[in-house]
Every structure is written in C-alpha cells, then in structure tokens.
N, C-alpha and C positions, 0 to 999 in steps of 0.2 A: 705301509699305511694300514691303520686299524679300521675295521668295518664293524659297525654296531647296528643292532636292530632295536627299535623303540616302539613299544605299544603305548599309544595315548589312551589311558584308561578313563580319563575325563578330559575336558578342555584344558585343565590346569595341572594335570598330574599324569605321569606315566612311569613305566619301568624300561630299562634298557639292558641289553646283553651283547657281549662281544661275539661276533660271528667268525668262525674259521672257514666255513664252506656253505655254499648254497646248493642243495641237492636238486630242488625243483621249484619253479614258480609257474603257476598255470591258472588261467581263468577257466574254471569248469562251467558247466551249464547252470550252476547254482551260486557259485561264490569264488572269490579269489583264494587260491590255495598255495601255501608255501611250505616246504620242508627244508629247514636250515639246521646247520650244525653250530652249536654254541659252546663256548669254552667252559661255561659254568654249569649248564643244565643238560648238556648232551644234545641229541637230536630233538628238535622242536617242531611241532605241527602248528601252523598258523592259518586261520581261516578268517578272511575279511579283516585282516589286520589285528586279530585277537589271538592270543596264545591259547591253544586248546589242550596241549599236553606236552610234557618233556620226559625224557627217559629218567631223569634224576628224581622228580617228585610225583610222577604219575600215579604211583601206588596209593597215595593218600585219597585222591578223588575216586579212583576206581573201586577201592575197598569200601569206601564210605557210601557209595551209591549202592553197592551190592549187599554187603553183609548185615547191616541193621535190619533190612526188610526180610532177608532170607532166614535170619535167626529169630525173627518175630513170628513168621508164618510156620506152623508146625509141620507142614508137608508140601513144600513148594515144588510140585512136579513139573509144571509148565510155566516158563518165564519168558517174557517179552522185553527186549531192550529196543527202545525207539531212539534212533540216532546212534552215537557211539561207534561209528565206523572204524575207529582205531582199534577196536576189539578189546580194550582194557576191562570194561565191565563184564563182557562175556567171559574173559579169562577168570575173573573172580567168581562169577556165577558157577562155573564148572567145578569149583573147589567144593561144592556141596553135592555129595553123591546122590541125594534124593531127587535132584533135578534130572528129569528124564529127557527134557527137550528145552533148549534155549533158542529163541528166534530173535535174530537181529534184523531190524528194518531200518535201513539207512538210505536217505534220499539221494546221496551223492556217491556214486560208485567209485569215483576217483579217490575219495578219502580212504576207502577200503584198499584200493589198488596200491596207493603209495604207502599206506601204513604197513601193508604186508612187506613191501620192499625195503622201507627205511626204518620201520619200528617193529622188527620181528619179535622182540621181547614182550611187546604189548599185544601185537596182532596175531601171534602164533596160534592161539586157540580157535581162530575163526574156521580152521579146516577140521576141527574135531567132529566126529560123527554125531555127537549129540546136538550140534549146532546147525540151524538152518539160516542162511544169509539171504535176505531179500532186498534188492535195490528198488525201493519204492517210497511213496509218501507215507510216513508213519501215521499221520492223521487219518488217512483213508483206510489204512490197514486196521486200525482200531475200530473204525466205523463198521468195517465188514466182518468183524470177529467178536460177536456177542458171547458172553459167558464162556470164555475160552481159557483165560490165563489165571494162574494163582497169584502171580506177582508181575507187575509191569513197572519197568524202570525207564525214566525219561532222561536220557543222556544227551541233552541238546546244547547248542551254542547259546549265547545270550540272545534275547528276543529281537534279533535283527534278521533280515533276509528270509531264508526258508524256515527259520525257527519261530517266526512271529506267531504262527497259529498254535504253537505248542505251549503258549502261555495264556490261553483263553479258557473261559469257563466252559465253553462248548467242548473243548478238548478234554477237560477233566470229567465232564459228564460222559463223554464217549469212553474214557478209561473205566469209569465206574461200571458201565454196561458191558465192557469187554472182560471185566474181572468176574470170577466165579463168586458165589454167595459169601465167601469168607476171604475175598481177595485183598491185596495190599498194593498200593502204588507208591513210588518215590520219584521225586524230581529234584534236580539241582535248581536252586532258586536264588543264585547270585549272592552278592555281598551286602551287608547292612550299612557300610560306610557310604557307598555311592548309589546304591539301589534300594534304599529303604522303602520307597513307594511300591516297588515291584514285590518285595516280600510281603508287604501289607495286603496288596491286592490279590496275590496268589493265595495267601492264607485265608482271606475273606471268601474267595471263590470256592476253595476246596472245602471249607467248613460248611458251605451251603449244600454240599453233596455227600461228604463222608462224615460218619458219626464220630470217628476218632481221627484227630489231626495233630501231628507233632512236628516241631521244627528242631533240627539239630545242626551242629557246627563242626567244622574241621579247619585245620590250618594248611593252606596250600599256597606256598610262597610265590609262585609265578602267576597266580590269579589276582585280579584287582583287590587290593588292600590286604591280601593274605588270609582274610577271615571269610570262609565260605559257608553258605547255608544250604540245607536240604529240607524238603518238606515231604512228610509221609502222610498219606491218607489211607485209612484202614476201615474195612467194613465190620470187623469183629475183634481183631487182636490188637492189644495195646503194647507197643514196644517197651513201655515202662513196667509192664507186668511180667516181663520175661524173667525167668529164674536164671541169672547169669551163671550159676554153678553148673547148669545143664547145657550151656553153650559149648560146643566142641572146639577145641583148639585146632586152628587150621593155619596154613602157611601164609602169614601176613606180616607186614612191616609197620602198619599203623593201627588197624583195628584189633582189639582184643576183647574177650568177654568182659573184662573190667571196664573197658571204655564204652561198652554198649549203652548203658544207662547214663554214664557220665557225659556223653556227647549231647544229650538232651538238656543238660543243665546250662542254660543260656546266660550270657552276660545281660545285665539289667536292660541296657538300651536295645538289645535284640529281642529280649522277652517282651518288651513294651510294643514291639511291632506286631506281635502275634495276638494282642488283646482286641 
C-alpha cells in the first residue's frame, strides 16, 4: 500500500509526495509538527499541515534569506534570526566570517529538537559557538532589544498560528527600532500566485517605515506555486547598489554574486504588487 502526504495550498490546489516513513507527529504547545520521510524530497518538516523545509530543496530558501542582506550590509557583525528553528538560515549566516554573533529566537523548542535529530544537515550549525539559541517569542525579543542588530531575518511560517504577529506593521516598526542606524531586515513574504494581497500589504507597511524597500524572488519547488518572494527593508544600503564583483564566492548551491541583483528583477505581475 502506498502512503502519500498532501498539502492543500488553497481550497482548490495542493501538492502531494509519496511517504516512505513517518518519523514523528506531535502537537506541540504551538502547532502540529510532523517529520516525514518522502521518496522525492527526503526528510520533510511539516508544521500545521504546511511544508516548511525538505532536505532536497532547503538550500534555496535558506541561502536567499541570508545572503542578499548579508552581502548588502558592509559589516554585519550581529545578526538575529526570528523563527527558523530548523537552523538552515543560521547555517548560511555563519558562512560570513564578519558575523561575530548570530542569535536564533524560535518560539517552539520542539522544532529545534526534532530538526537536530532528523535534519542534521540543516540544523548542524545550531551548536556553533558563534550562535545563541533562545526559545522565546521573537516579537517580544525584538521589542526588548533596541539598537542591537545589524541584520534581522524573519524566517517564519505563513501568517497563521504563532506567526500571525510577524506580519504586522507593529512588528516591522519593532524591527526598525531593534536595528542599528544602518541596519537591514529581510522577511519571507509568501508567493504572488495565491497570496498577492499579503505581498501588497507587507510592501505597503514596510515602505511606511524603511526608506529603502526591495522585493526579490526565488524558485522553491515544495512551497506553494514554486515562486517565492522576500522583502528587504534597509535604513541605508540598497541591495541594487552592491558591486557584485566584490561579493565573495562562498559555498552555495543557489545564490551567486551574479544572482544577487538578478533576483530583484521581478516578473511584471509581481512588480505590480510592489507599486
């Protein structure tokens, strides 16, 4: 008998993957968590019925959260990752030697625990001495740390459950205050096929707070529609002004110095959402 997992990405559309094994299913204090083994994508982390990451394609998302911002800021010494308990963004952040300290604030400690156990290639950097792991509410952490970080990365789920507060203008204002005077933040902002309204509202809210706002895209096949957006807000530095010839080559599978500016070249229907 074959076993398949299906994520309903809308009421009328979903993706499905053949399962070879279920490692864990648990209702944590915050969400429904599952770690499953798929024939096509390897180990898959699922939260509240949504695919968060898989071994096969995780590098795209994690690289594109981390590297565009870190290669835009000239000296990112202190970095905060909100969410991201699987550790993938932290792993990419640590590829930048100028980062002295990376703080991970994840509300659900079970995500960290099971990622370390079942996703070691993703979560392995969480024990690095340059990393501080805090199990707490990222919203409150930002509120309590003014003028602290050079770069803040929001690696959240979609705006449901514990992540709802991470898509509000109040949160973006808190991020602005938690950043130093030349700080940068980046957040995943879902897909333009099914969540156009979300992209528009986030873009509008961030533009009211940050003087420089840029949206960029990446292809992530296990995420809804496969086309994913990220929104960057910067107090001083424009990612489009970066000299790509000075971006160092690092160990990546998706992001490159050539891709840095190219990712900001949006399809017309996505560009229209940012106006």
